[in-house]
C-alpha positions in Angstrom: -2.4 -26.3 -20.4 -1.0 -22.8 -19.9 2.6 -21.7 -19.3 3.0 -19.3 -16.4 5.8 -16.9 -15.6 5.6 -15.3 -12.2 7.5 -12.8 -10.1 9.4 -14.4 -7.2 7.7 -11.9 -4.8 4.3 -13.5 -5.5 4.1 -16.0 -2.6 3.1 -19.6 -3.1 3.1 -19.1 -6.9 3.7 -22.7 -7.8 0.8 -24.0 -5.7 -1.5 -21.2 -6.7 -1.0 -21.4 -10.5 0.5 -24.9 -11.0 -2.9 -26.5 -11.7 -3.0 -24.4 -14.9 0.4 -25.7 -16.2 4.1 -25.3 -15.6 5.1 -22.3 -13.5 8.4 -20.5 -13.9 9.4 -18.1 -11.1 11.8 -15.2 -11.8 13.0 -12.0 -10.1 11.3 -8.9 -11.4 14.5 -7.7 -13.2 14.5 -10.9 -15.2 11.0 -10.5 -16.6 12.3 -9.6 -20.1 10.8 -10.3 -23.5 13.3 -13.2 -23.8 11.9 -14.7 -20.6 8.4 -14.5 -21.9 9.1 -16.4 -25.2 7.5 -19.5 -23.7 4.8 -17.9 -21.5 1.0 -17.6 -21.9 0.5 -15.9 -18.6 2.6 -13.2 -16.9 2.1 -12.4 -13.2 3.9 -9.5 -11.5 3.9 -7.2 -8.6 4.1 -3.4 -8.6 7.8 -2.9 -9.4 7.5 -4.2 -13.0 6.2 -1.9 -15.7 4.2 -3.9 -18.3 3.6 -2.3 -21.7 2.4 -3.8 -25.0 6.0 -3.6 -26.2 7.2 -6.0 -23.5 4.8 -8.7 -24.5 4.7 -8.1 -28.3 5.9 -11.1 -30.2 5.5 -13.4 -27.2 2.6 -15.9 -26.6 1.5 -13.9 -23.5 -2.3 -13.5 -23.5 -2.9 -12.6 -19.9 -1.1 -10.2 -17.5 -2.0 -10.1 -13.9 -0.7 -8.2 -10.9 -1.0 -9.5 -7.4 -1.4 -5.9 -6.1 -4.3 -3.5 -5.6 -2.8 -0.8 -7.8 -2.5 -1.0 -11.6 -0.5 2.2 -12.5 2.4 0.0 -13.5 0.3 -1.7 -16.2 -0.5 0.0 -19.5 -4.1 -1.3 -19.3 -5.4 0.5 -22.4 -2.4 -0.5 -24.5 -2.6 -4.2 -23.3 -6.3 -4.2 -24.1 -5.7 -2.9 -27.6 -3.1 -5.7 -28.0 -5.7 -8.3 -27.1 -4.0 -9.1 -23.7 -6.4 -9.7 -20.8 -5.5 -8.2 -17.4 -6.4 -8.6 -13.8 -5.4 -7.2 -10.4 -6.2 -7.7 -6.7 -8.2 -4.7 -5.5 -8.3 -4.2 -1.8 -6.0 -7.2 -1.1 -3.5 -5.1 0.9 -5.8 -2.5 2.4 -5.7 -3.8 6.0 -2.0 -4.0 5.8 -1.6 -0.4 4.6 -4.0 0.8 7.3 -2.0 -1.1 9.9 1.2 0.6 8.8 -0.4 4.1 8.9 -1.8 3.4 12.4 1.5 2.1 13.6 3.3 5.2 12.2 0.9 7.7 13.8 1.3 5.9 17.2 5.1 5.8 16.9 5.3 9.5 16.2 2.9 10.4 19.0 4.5 8.1 21.5 8.1 9.3 20.7 6.9 12.9 21.2 4.9 12.2 24.4 1.7 13.2 22.6 -1.7 11.7 21.9 -3.7 11.1 18.8 -7.0 11.5 20.6 -8.8 14.8 19.7 -6.8 15.4 16.6 -8.4 15.7 13.2 -7.2 13.2 10.6 -7.8 14.3 7.0 -8.2 11.2 4.7 -7.9 11.9 1.0 -9.4 8.9 -0.8 -12.0 6.8 0.9 -11.7 3.6 -1.1 -10.4 0.2 0.1 -7.7 1.7 2.3 -9.0 5.1 3.3 -12.4 3.7 4.0 -10.9 1.2 6.4 -8.7 3.9 8.1 -11.7 6.1 9.0 -13.3 3.8 11.6 -10.0 2.8 13.1 -8.9 6.4 13.5 -12.2 7.2 15.2 -11.7 4.2 17.6 -8.4 5.9 18.5 -10.3 9.0 19.5 -9.6 11.0 16.4 -11.9 13.3 14.5 -12.0 12.5 10.7 -12.5 14.7 7.7 -12.8 12.8 4.3 -12.3 13.9 0.7 -13.2 11.6 -2.2 -14.7 13.5 -5.2 -15.4 10.4 -7.4 -17.3 8.6 -4.6 -19.1 11.8 -3.7 -20.1 12.2 -7.4 -21.3 8.6 -7.5 -23.7 9.2 -4.6 -21.9 7.3 -1.8 -23.5 8.3 1.4 -21.5 6.4 4.0 -19.4 9.5 4.8 -20.0 13.2 4.7 -17.4 13.9 2.0 -15.8 17.4 2.0 -13.9 19.4 -0.7 -10.2 18.9 -0.6 -9.5 22.5 0.4 -11.8 22.0 3.5 -10.0 18.8 4.5 -6.6 20.4 4.1 -7.5 23.4 6.3 -9.0 21.1 9.0 -6.3 18.5 9.2 -3.8 18.1 12.0 -2.7 15.0 10.1 -3.2 14.4 6.4 -3.2 10.8 5.1 -3.2 10.1 1.3 -4.9 7.0 -0.1 -5.6 7.7 -3.8 -4.6 5.9 -6.9 -2.2 7.6 -9.3 -4.3 8.9 -12.1 -3.1 11.1 -15.0 -4.9 14.3 -16.1 -7.4 13.8 -19.0 -7.4 12.9 -21.8 -4.9 10.2 -20.8 -7.5 8.4 -18.7 -10.6 10.2 -19.8 -13.8 8.5 -18.9 -12.4 6.2 -16.3 -14.1 8.0 -13.4 -10.9 8.9 -11.7 -9.9 12.4 -10.8 -6.3 13.4 -11.8 -4.0 12.8 -8.8 -0.5 13.3 -10.1 0.9 16.2 -8.0 -2.4 16.5 -6.2 -0.6 17.7 -3.2 1.5 20.5 -4.6 2.5 24.0 -3.4 -1.1 25.3 -3.1 -2.4 22.3 -1.2 0.6 22.2 1.1 0.1 25.9 1.9 -3.5 25.2 3.0 -2.3 22.8 5.7 -2.1 24.3 9.2 1.4 24.9 10.5 2.7 21.9 12.3 0.4 19.4 10.4 1.7 15.9 9.8 1.7 14.5 6.2 1.5 10.8 5.5 1.7 9.3 2.0 1.0 5.6 1.6 -0.6 6.0 -1.8 1.8 6.6 -4.7 4.9 8.8 -4.7 3.9 11.0 -7.6 0.6 12.0 -5.8 2.8 14.6 -4.0 5.0 17.2 -5.8 8.5 16.4 -4.4 9.9 19.9 -5.0 7.0 21.5 -3.4 7.2 19.1 -0.4 10.8 20.0 0.2 10.0 23.7 0.1 7.1 23.2 2.6 8.9 20.8 4.9 9.8 23.5 7.5 6.1 24.1 8.1 5.2 20.5 8.6 5.2 19.0 12.0 6.0 15.5 10.7 6.6 13.9 7.3 6.0 10.1 6.7 6.6 8.6 3.3 6.1 5.0 2.4 5.7 6.1 -1.3 8.2 8.6 -2.7 8.6 10.4 -6.0 11.4 8.9 -8.1 11.0 5.3 -6.8 13.0 3.1 -6.9 15.8 5.8 -6.6 14.2 8.6 -4.5 16.1 11.8 -3.8 18.3 11.2 -0.7 17.5 14.7 0.5 13.8 13.9 0.6 14.4 10.7 2.5 16.5 12.7 5.0 13.7 15.2 5.4 11.2 12.5 6.6 10.5 11.5 10.2 9.7 8.0 9.0 10.2 6.4 5.6 10.0 3.0 4.0 10.4 1.5 0.5 6.7 1.2 -0.5 6.1 -1.8 1.8 3.0 -0.6 3.8 1.0 -3.3 2.0 3.4 -6.1 2.4 2.0 -8.0 5.4 1.9 -11.8 5.0 -1.9 -11.9 4.8 -2.0 -9.1 2.2 0.4 -11.0 -0.1 -1.5 -14.2 0.4 -4.8 -12.5 -0.4 -3.3 -11.0 -3.5 -2.1 -14.4 -4.7 -5.6 -16.0 -4.1 -7.4 -13.2 -5.9 -5.1 -13.4 -8.9 -5.4 -17.2 -9.0 -9.2 -16.9 -9.1 -8.9 -14.3 -11.9 -6.5 -16.4 -14.0 -8.6 -19.5 -13.5 -11.8 -17.7 -14.7 -10.0 -16.3 -17.7 -8.5 -19.7 -18.6 -11.9 -21.4 -18.5 -13.3 -18.7 -20.7 -10.5 -19.5 -23.2 -11.6 -23.1 -23.3 -8.9 -24.4 -21.0 -9.8 -27.4 -18.7 -11.1 -26.2 -15.3 -8.4 -26.0 -12.7 -8.8 -26.8 -9.0 -9.3 -23.7 -6.9 -6.3 -22.4 -4.9 -6.9 -22.6 -1.2 -4.2 -20.7 0.8 -2.8 -22.3 3.9 -4.5 -20.9 7.1 -2.4 -18.6 9.1 -1.9 -19.1 12.8 -2.5 -16.1 15.2 0.4 -14.1 16.4 0.6 -13.4 20.1 1.5 -9.9 21.2 2.0 -8.9 24.8 0.4 -5.9 26.5 2.9 -3.8 28.5 2.5 -3.8 32.2 2.5 0.0 32.4 2.4 3.2 30.4 -0.1 5.8 29.2 -2.6 5.0 26.5 -0.5 6.1 23.6 2.5 4.1 24.8 0.5 1.0 25.4 -1.1 1.2 21.9 2.3 1.9 20.3 3.9 -1.0 22.1 1.2 -3.4 20.8 1.3 -2.0 17.3 5.1 -2.2 17.2 5.0 -6.0 17.8 3.1 -6.4 14.6 4.5 -3.5 12.5 7.8 -2.1 13.5 7.9 1.1 11.4 11.0 2.4 13.3 13.1 -0.6 12.3 11.9 -0.3 8.7 12.8 3.4 8.7 16.4 2.6 10.0 16.9 -0.1 7.3 15.6 2.3 4.6 17.8 5.2 5.6 20.9 3.1 5.6 20.1 1.6 2.2 19.4 5.0 0.6 22.8 6.4 1.7 24.2 5.5 -1.7 26.0 7.8 -4.2 24.3 6.8 -7.5 20.7 6.4 -8.5 21.5 2.9 -9.8 22.8 1.9 -6.4 19.8 3.3 -4.6 17.5 1.6 -7.0 19.2 -1.8 -6.4 19.1 -1.2 -2.6 15.4 -0.2 -2.8 14.6 -3.4 -4.7 16.6 -5.5 -2.2 14.7 -4.0 0.7 11.4 -5.0 -0.8 12.7 -8.5 -1.7 14.0 -9.1 1.8 11.2 -7.4 3.8 10.8 -9.1 7.2 7.8 -11.3 7.8 5.0 -9.0 9.1 1.5 -10.0 10.2 -1.7 -8.0 9.9 -2.9 -6.7 13.2 -6.2 -8.5 12.7 -4.2 -11.8 13.1 -2.8 -10.7 16.4 -4.1 -11.8 19.8 -3.2 -9.7 22.9 -1.9 -11.5 25.9 -1.9 -9.7 29.2 -4.2 -7.2 30.8 -5.6 -4.3 28.8 -7.3 -1.5 30.8 -11.0 -1.6 30.3 -11.1 2.0 29.0 -8.6 1.0 26.2 -10.2 -2.1 24.9 -12.2 -0.4 22.2 -9.0 1.3 21.0 -7.2 -2.0 20.9 -10.0 -3.9 19.1 -11.3 -1.1 16.9 -8.2 1.1 16.4 -5.6 -1.6 16.1 -8.0 -4.4 15.0 -6.4 -6.9 17.4 -8.3 -9.5 19.4 -8.1 -9.6 23.2 -6.9 -12.9 24.6 
């Protein structure tokens, strides 16, 4: 029997991990060494930094994160300490793409513009970027993709371009790379360094009026350089900000839309992360000689009905549908109000509270459209939004 301590933001934790043994659920701020004194397994999300020092002297032998990213885990240090690790790669990819698509449509609709015919530069063609490419094309956009590690590995599913070429071609630039430190910190892991990947030089290569979207990691963009370049940008969208969880209020104010690192927080994404982590813990436990545990089967989600507006141009109709699933304007308003705090500590507490109280959001793939959709827009609705026609 294993003793499990899990972050309260991991949904259905008791059901997912209870077959292994007793499960104790705690807020991220309470995941201290004292809390781990009686734990064999620690399960977290992205707000908790896990180092060997945190688990040293505790019984913890397995650390898992129900997220796609792992930059909050000291993987090398935990491995040296004999602690096994796991994550949930790709679990939130569709959710992040939904948020990016909803954001682009919101900006275009509010400005009376269209996305069709624009060039979207995608930096990072993995789980998220790779899904964004076909959806952008279904919305009528041209796409230019940069992914040096995948290009070097011989992936032929896209014509990858150098970063400079993508920057120069982009009407809109969307970032989808992991946070990777320069060598030798992560030498040999196959990743290209991405900290401050978009700095002053990269920003200078973007055309005047280009839009920049960061739904990757805050430190992928140099915050000071971004503030200096802001007057040249046509729009700035940040779901991930340097300095999280207490970002610079001036940077928040400089955005057109901003949110507290919640693009991947759709209901289905979180459930997928829980299921992937449950499978990983179960496999590890059996390898440790523990009795086999019953597999975790998430509860099936019912479709969400969204209603097609009776009138409007193509951008307005698509925006209205996307907004019913992912209301980026409402999230932006909540975030701005929360970040209007004097001290970093107050902003950090508000940031954490926003993530903890994030409204229930469904992935667009779980949405069914009621009402008439013009024939010429159906491919954009099904391919671009990923929704089903009723």
